[in-house]
C-alpha positions as CSV (number, residue, x, y, z in Angstrom):
1,X,-12.2,12.1,-8.4
2,X,-12.7,8.5,-9.2
3,X,-10.2,8.1,-12.1
4,X,-9.0,4.5,-12.3
5,X,-5.9,5.7,-14.0
6,X,-4.6,7.1,-10.7
7,X,-1.2,5.7,-9.7
8,X,-2.4,4.6,-6.3
9,X,-5.4,2.7,-7.5
10,X,-4.0,1.2,-10.7
11,X,-0.6,0.2,-9.1
12,X,-1.1,-0.2,-5.4
13,X,-4.6,-1.8,-5.2
14,X,-4.7,-3.5,-8.6
15,X,-1.1,-4.5,-9.0
16,X,-0.3,-5.0,-5.3
17,X,-3.3,-7.3,-4.7
18,X,-3.2,-9.0,-8.1
19,X,0.5,-9.8,-7.9
20,X,0.0,-11.3,-4.5
21,X,-1.2,-14.4,-6.3
22,X,-0.2,-14.1,-9.9
23,X,2.9,-14.4,-12.1
24,X,5.3,-11.4,-12.2
25,X,6.0,-10.8,-15.9
26,X,9.3,-9.0,-15.2
27,X,12.4,-10.4,-13.6
28,X,13.4,-9.0,-10.2
29,X,15.0,-5.6,-10.5
30,X,17.3,-3.9,-8.1
31,X,15.2,-1.2,-6.3
32,X,16.3,2.3,-7.2
33,X,15.6,5.6,-5.3
34,X,12.3,7.1,-6.0
35,X,11.7,10.5,-7.7
36,X,9.8,13.5,-6.6
37,X,9.5,15.0,-3.1
38,X,9.0,11.6,-1.5
39,X,12.5,10.5,-2.5
40,X,13.7,11.1,1.1
41,X,12.0,7.7,1.9
42,X,14.3,4.7,1.8
43,X,15.9,2.6,0.4
44,X,15.5,-0.3,2.8
45,X,18.4,-0.5,5.3
46,X,18.7,-3.0,8.2
47,X,15.3,-4.4,7.3
48,X,13.6,-1.0,7.8
49,X,12.3,1.6,5.4
50,X,12.7,5.0,7.0
51,X,10.8,7.9,5.5
52,X,11.8,11.3,6.8
53,X,9.5,13.0,4.3
54,X,6.3,11.6,5.9
55,X,7.8,10.7,9.3
56,X,7.3,6.9,9.4
57,X,9.3,3.8,9.7
58,X,8.3,0.3,8.4
59,X,10.1,-2.8,9.6
60,X,10.3,-5.3,6.8
61,X,9.8,-9.0,7.7
62,X,12.9,-11.1,7.4
63,X,13.2,-12.9,4.1
64,X,10.5,-11.0,2.2
65,X,10.9,-10.1,-1.5
66,X,11.3,-6.4,-2.5
67,X,9.5,-5.4,-5.7
68,X,9.6,-1.6,-5.2
69,X,11.8,-1.0,-8.3
70,X,9.5,-3.1,-10.5
71,X,6.4,-1.2,-9.4
72,X,8.0,2.1,-10.2
73,X,9.3,0.9,-13.5
74,X,5.9,-0.4,-14.5
75,X,4.3,2.9,-13.5
76,X,6.7,4.8,-15.6
77,X,6.1,2.6,-18.6
78,X,2.3,3.1,-18.3
79,X,2.3,6.8,-17.3
80,X,0.5,9.1,-19.8
81,X,2.9,11.6,-21.4
82,X,0.7,14.4,-20.1
83,X,1.0,13.4,-16.5
84,X,3.6,15.2,-14.5
85,X,6.4,12.9,-13.2
86,X,7.0,12.9,-9.5
87,X,3.4,13.2,-8.5
88,X,3.1,9.6,-7.5
89,X,5.5,6.9,-6.3
90,X,5.7,3.5,-4.8
91,X,7.7,3.8,-1.6
92,X,7.7,0.1,-0.7
93,X,6.3,-3.0,-2.3
94,X,7.3,-6.3,-0.6
95,X,5.9,-9.8,-0.7
96,X,6.3,-12.8,1.5
97,X,7.4,-14.9,-1.5
98,X,8.1,-14.0,-5.1
99,X,4.9,-13.2,-7.0
100,X,4.1,-16.3,-9.1
101,X,6.0,-18.7,-6.8
102,X,3.9,-21.8,-6.0
103,X,2.4,-21.8,-2.5
104,X,-0.7,-23.1,-0.7
105,X,-1.2,-19.9,1.3
106,X,-2.0,-16.3,0.5
107,X,1.1,-14.4,-0.6
108,X,1.1,-11.7,1.9
109,X,2.2,-8.2,0.8
110,X,2.8,-4.6,2.0
111,X,2.6,-1.7,-0.5
112,X,3.2,1.9,0.5
113,X,2.6,4.7,-2.0
114,X,2.0,8.3,-2.5
115,X,-0.3,10.2,-4.8
116,X,-0.4,13.9,-5.3
117,X,-3.5,15.4,-3.8
118,X,-3.6,17.8,-6.8
119,X,-4.5,14.7,-9.0
120,X,-7.9,14.7,-7.4
121,X,-10.7,17.2,-7.3
122,X,-13.1,17.0,-4.4
123,X,-10.9,15.0,-2.0
124,X,-10.4,16.9,1.2
125,X,-9.9,14.2,3.8
126,X,-8.3,10.7,3.9
127,X,-11.8,9.2,4.3
128,X,-12.8,10.7,0.9
129,X,-10.2,8.6,-0.8
130,X,-11.9,5.4,0.2
131,X,-14.6,6.0,-2.4
132,X,-12.4,5.1,-5.4
133,X,-10.4,2.5,-3.3
134,X,-13.6,0.6,-2.5
135,X,-14.9,0.9,-6.1
136,X,-11.8,-0.8,-7.5
137,X,-11.5,-3.3,-4.7
138,X,-15.1,-4.4,-5.3
139,X,-14.5,-4.7,-9.0
140,X,-11.8,-7.2,-8.2
141,X,-14.0,-9.3,-6.0
142,X,-13.3,-7.9,-2.6
143,X,-16.1,-7.2,-0.1
144,X,-16.1,-4.3,2.3
145,X,-15.6,-5.7,5.9
146,X,-15.4,-2.3,7.6
147,X,-16.2,1.1,6.2
148,X,-13.6,3.8,6.7
149,X,-12.9,4.6,10.3
150,X,-10.4,6.6,12.4
151,X,-7.3,4.6,13.3
152,X,-4.5,5.6,15.6
153,X,-0.8,4.6,15.4
154,X,0.5,6.2,18.5
155,X,-0.3,9.9,18.3
156,X,-0.8,9.7,14.5
157,X,-4.3,9.6,13.2
158,X,-5.1,7.8,9.9
159,X,-8.2,6.4,8.3
160,X,-8.6,2.7,7.8
161,X,-10.8,0.5,5.6
162,X,-10.9,-3.3,5.6
163,X,-11.8,-5.8,2.7
164,X,-11.8,-9.5,2.1
165,X,-12.0,-11.9,-0.8
166,X,-12.5,-15.6,-1.1
167,X,-10.0,-17.5,-3.1
168,X,-11.0,-21.1,-3.1
169,X,-10.7,-22.4,0.4
170,X,-8.6,-19.4,1.4
171,X,-9.6,-15.9,2.3
172,X,-7.5,-12.9,1.3
173,X,-7.7,-10.0,3.8
174,X,-6.7,-6.5,2.9
175,X,-6.5,-3.3,5.0
176,X,-5.6,0.1,3.7
177,X,-4.5,3.0,5.9
178,X,-4.6,6.5,4.4
179,X,-3.4,9.9,5.5
180,X,-3.0,13.3,3.8
181,X,0.4,14.8,4.4
182,X,2.3,17.7,2.8
183,X,0.1,17.8,-0.3
184,X,0.2,14.0,-0.8
185,X,-2.2,11.1,-0.2
186,X,-0.1,8.4,1.5
187,X,-1.5,4.9,1.4
188,X,-0.4,1.9,3.4
189,X,-1.9,-1.3,1.9
190,X,-1.6,-4.7,3.7
191,X,-2.5,-8.1,2.4
192,X,-2.6,-11.3,4.4
193,X,-4.1,-14.7,4.9
194,X,-5.8,-13.8,8.2
195,X,-6.9,-10.9,10.3
196,X,-4.3,-11.6,12.9
197,X,-1.6,-11.5,10.2
198,X,-2.8,-8.1,9.0
199,X,-2.6,-6.7,12.5
200,X,1.0,-8.0,12.8
201,X,1.9,-6.4,9.5
202,X,0.3,-3.1,10.5
203,X,2.2,-3.3,13.8
204,X,5.5,-3.0,11.9
205,X,4.5,0.6,10.9
206,X,5.4,3.4,13.3
207,X,5.5,7.2,13.4
208,X,8.0,9.1,15.3
209,X,9.9,7.6,18.3
210,X,8.6,4.7,20.3
211,X,5.3,4.6,18.5
212,X,3.0,1.7,19.4
213,X,0.0,0.3,17.7
214,X,-3.5,0.9,19.1
215,X,-5.9,-1.5,17.5
216,X,-9.6,-0.8,16.9
217,X,-12.1,-3.6,17.4
218,X,-13.6,-4.8,14.2
219,X,-17.3,-4.2,13.7
């Protein structure tokens, strides 16, 4: 259940958080449509990612950099030959500025990905998935701010966990929202330089029509 080779952990948490402040080794690639059953999501159009497969829309902040294609290319390069293609996919990977570009603030990011539930044994609920997420996050210097708790986006129920990490005089904040839908674990990972920024990034995610964010007080 806690394999660190899983696409979501190795790519979304490790790469998504790591690239938020490190050099990108590959030049920017033009995003290409995903593979597998989640391919009905995207591409970005009019600053929005619309995903009919899982019923959500994400509004992309103006001027942010899209690295979705790079993420999927990297995952394909590192994918074991024995792993079935189409079982995991990055649906969106965006950054406030190009990874590696100089800056005095946290390079905020949003990464949305899917992982086939069949890749895991013992995971029955979205909350179960935060075990491996927390393990890898803590290995990378993050501390748990809030243990997994129920979180609502309109009528949609997800599970959320919050983390933070000190980077010199700055603090990197991360929140992950997880749901299980149509045989997939769907993860929404947000990285920002403050708690307020995280809430604003999460507020760009909606499910269905006229969905509004309902925040949950931090513990």
